[in-house]
C-alpha positions in Angstrom: -0.9 -18.9 11.8 0.5 -20.3 15.0 1.8 -18.6 17.5 3.4 -20.5 20.4 5.1 -18.6 23.7 7.4 -20.2 25.7 7.9 -18.3 29.1 10.6 -19.2 31.3 9.4 -17.8 34.8 13.2 -17.8 35.7 13.9 -15.5 33.1 12.8 -11.9 32.3 13.6 -10.6 29.1 13.1 -7.1 28.1 13.3 -4.8 25.4 12.6 -1.1 24.4 11.1 0.3 21.3 11.0 3.8 20.3 10.0 4.7 17.0 12.9 5.0 14.0 14.1 9.2 14.9 15.4 9.1 10.7 15.9 7.2 7.6 13.3 6.0 4.9 11.9 2.2 4.6 10.2 0.3 2.0 7.2 -1.9 2.8 4.4 -4.3 0.9 1.4 -3.8 3.0 -1.1 -7.5 2.2 -4.6 -8.0 3.1 -6.1 -11.2 2.5 -9.6 -11.5 3.4 -11.5 -14.9 2.8 -15.5 -15.6 3.3 -17.1 -18.8 3.8 -20.4 -19.2 2.0 -20.9 -21.7 -0.5 -17.6 -21.7 -1.7 -14.3 -19.3 -0.5 -14.0 -16.1 -2.0 -10.6 -14.9 -1.2 -9.7 -11.3 -1.8 -6.2 -9.7 -1.6 -5.6 -6.6 -1.6 -2.1 -5.3 -2.2 -0.2 -1.7 -1.6 3.8 -1.0 -2.2 4.6 2.0 0.1 7.2 4.4 1.3 7.5 5.1 5.2 10.0 8.6 5.7 10.5 10.3 8.9 11.1 14.0 8.4 12.1 15.4 11.3 12.0 14.5 15.0 10.5 17.3 17.0 9.9 18.2 20.9 13.1 16.9 22.0 12.5 14.0 20.5 9.3 12.8 21.3 7.3 13.6 18.6 8.2 12.4 14.7 6.9 13.7 11.2 6.5 10.9 8.5 5.8 10.8 5.5 3.7 7.9 4.2 3.7 7.7 0.4 1.7 4.8 -1.8 4.0 3.5 -5.0 1.5 0.9 -6.4 -1.7 -1.2 -5.8 -3.3 -4.0 -6.8 -6.4 -5.9 -6.1 -7.4 -9.3 -6.5 -11.2 -10.5 -6.6 -11.3 -14.0 -5.9 -7.8 -14.8 -8.3 -8.9 -12.1 -10.9 -7.3 -8.6 -11.7 -9.7 -5.6 -11.3 -9.0 -2.7 -13.8 -7.3 0.5 -12.6 -10.5 2.2 -13.0 -12.9 0.2 -10.7 -14.7 1.6 -7.9 -12.5 -0.4 -5.1 -9.5 0.8 -6.8 -10.4 4.1 -6.8 -11.7 4.7 -3.2 -8.1 3.0 -2.1 -6.3 5.7 -3.6 -7.8 8.4 -1.2 -4.9 8.1 1.4 -2.5 8.1 -1.5 0.0 10.5 0.8 0.2 10.9 4.5 2.4 13.5 6.0 1.6 12.9 10.0 2.7 13.5 13.2 3.9 10.1 15.0 4.7 9.8 18.9 7.5 7.9 20.1 4.6 5.2 20.7 3.8 4.9 17.3 0.3 6.6 18.2 -0.7 9.5 15.5 -1.2 12.8 17.1 -1.9 15.0 13.8 -2.6 14.3 10.6 -0.7 17.3 8.8 -2.2 17.4 5.0 -6.0 16.7 5.9 -6.7 19.4 4.4 -4.7 18.0 1.1 -6.8 14.6 1.9 -10.2 16.3 1.5 -9.7 18.4 -1.5 -8.2 15.2 -3.1 -11.6 13.6 -2.3 -13.7 15.8 -3.7 -11.9 14.8 -7.5 -11.9 11.4 -6.6 -15.9 11.4 -5.7 -16.2 14.1 -8.8 -14.6 11.2 -11.1 -16.7 8.5 -8.9 -19.9 10.2 -10.2 -19.4 10.2 -13.2 -19.0 6.6 -13.4 -21.6 5.5 -11.4 -24.5 6.3 -10.2 -27.7 5.4 -7.8 -28.8 6.3 -4.0 -26.5 3.5 -2.5 -23.4 5.6 -4.4 -24.5 8.9 -3.5 -24.7 7.6 0.3 -21.2 5.9 0.3 -19.5 9.1 -1.0 -21.2 11.5 1.8 -20.2 9.3 4.4 -16.9 9.5 3.6 -17.0 13.2 3.1 -18.6 13.2 6.4 -15.8 11.1 7.9 -13.3 13.1 6.0 -14.3 16.1 8.0 -13.2 14.8 11.1 -9.5 14.2 12.3 -10.4 11.6 14.8 -12.1 9.3 12.7 -9.7 9.4 10.0 -6.8 8.5 12.3 -9.3 5.3 13.2 -9.1 4.5 9.7 -6.0 4.4 8.8 -4.8 2.6 12.2 -6.8 0.1 11.0 -5.2 -3.3 9.8 -6.7 -3.0 6.4 -5.0 -0.1 6.5 -2.1 1.1 7.6 -2.6 -0.5 11.2 0.3 -2.9 10.7 2.8 0.5 9.9 1.0 3.0 12.4 0.7 1.2 15.3 0.9 2.6 19.0 3.2 -1.2 19.8 6.8 1.0 20.7 7.6 0.9 24.3 8.9 -1.6 26.9 8.0 -4.8 26.8 9.0 -8.4 28.9 7.9 -12.0 28.5 6.7 -12.0 32.0 3.8 -9.4 32.1 1.6 -8.3 29.1 1.2 -4.5 28.6 -2.3 -3.8 27.6 -2.9 -1.5 24.7 -6.2 -0.7 22.3 -6.6 -1.7 18.5 -9.2 -0.8 16.3 -10.4 -4.0 14.2 -12.0 -4.4 10.9 -15.1 -7.1 11.8 -17.8 -8.4 9.1 -19.9 -6.3 10.7 -18.4 -2.9 11.8 -15.8 -1.3 13.1 -14.7 -1.9 16.6 -11.8 -1.4 19.7 -10.5 -4.4 21.2 -8.1 -4.5 24.0 -4.8 -6.6 23.2 -1.9 -8.0 25.2 1.3 -7.5 24.2 4.7 -9.4 24.9 7.9 -10.2 24.1 8.5 -13.4 22.5 12.3 -13.1 21.3 15.3 -11.0 21.6 18.3 -11.6 20.4 21.6 -9.3 18.5 19.6 -8.6 15.2 15.8 -9.4 16.2 13.0 -8.2 18.5 9.6 -10.2 18.3 6.9 -9.0 19.9 3.6 -11.4 20.0 -0.3 -10.0 20.8 -3.2 -11.7 21.4 -6.8 -10.8 21.6 -7.6 -10.2 25.6 -10.5 -12.6 26.3 -11.9 -10.8 28.9 -13.3 -8.4 26.3 -16.1 -11.4 25.3 -16.6 -11.0 21.4 -16.8 -13.6 19.4 -13.5 -13.1 17.3 -9.9 -14.7 17.1 -7.1 -12.8 16.9 -3.0 -13.3 17.2 -0.4 -11.3 15.3 3.5 -11.6 16.0 6.1 -8.3 15.1 9.4 -8.2 14.2 11.2 -5.1 14.7 15.8 -4.7 13.7 17.1 -4.3 16.9 19.6 -1.3 16.3 17.0 0.8 14.3 13.8 -0.3 15.8 12.4 -0.1 12.2 9.9 -2.7 11.9 10.9 -5.8 9.3 7.9 -7.5 9.1 4.4 -8.6 11.1 1.3 -10.5 10.4 -1.9 -10.6 12.4 -4.8 -13.4 11.7 -8.4 -12.3 12.6 -11.2 -14.7 12.5 -14.9 -14.6 13.1 -17.6 -16.5 12.4 -17.5 -16.8 8.1 -15.1 -14.7 7.6 -11.0 -14.2 8.0 -8.7 -11.9 7.3 -4.6 -11.5 7.2 -2.8 -8.8 7.0 0.9 -8.7 6.6 4.1 -6.5 6.3 7.1 -7.5 4.7 10.2 -4.6 4.7 11.2 -4.1 0.8 14.8 -4.3 0.5 16.0 -1.9 -1.7 
């Protein structure tokens, strides 16, 4: 993905976005991960979800939202994996989320965290009946430990390989001259890390607002990172977004598109 930014020093365009106060939208989230070894191995994960604003609180500064997964599919190197594979089973942990979202898009609270923890107990029991070994046991213990920390769960679901394109701290005031710097967790081949991104207003017209984000090179992490987010100007609902993350022998493309009802 190549993003070209055109800035005119004599013109300052500005926009203000806030997380939507009402409504429901359907989205398709697609994650493509390519590994380059002896040959290119490409895995594609698709998740269709609905995002609904249930109510506004604290003088419209906080929203209660529901994020439900309706279908998911994992293609491993072009071949569909069965519904009972480990990867698909693990992906169902966050099938239903009820969250408090601040007006800037950041998550403040996971309201149904206890439900997620109880759901994980059932999922992990099913996994133990089908899989065994030290590695599986370690993996299940690691996930259980993470689910006991609201902070770690928020950190994970805001990553792009989960729901980071939808649940992102990207609402606020932006212009085409001065970058707004925000933190973003990304998942690399070796680990998850928090980077600083720079966000600019790319374009604004009667219907759409487009923001572009890029990696703050001063942080000197060995990655390439860029993205674009497009919002409906009137409602502030996200229309579509795309983020490219590259490193060494791995490339990840994250996309989300609003599905017409």
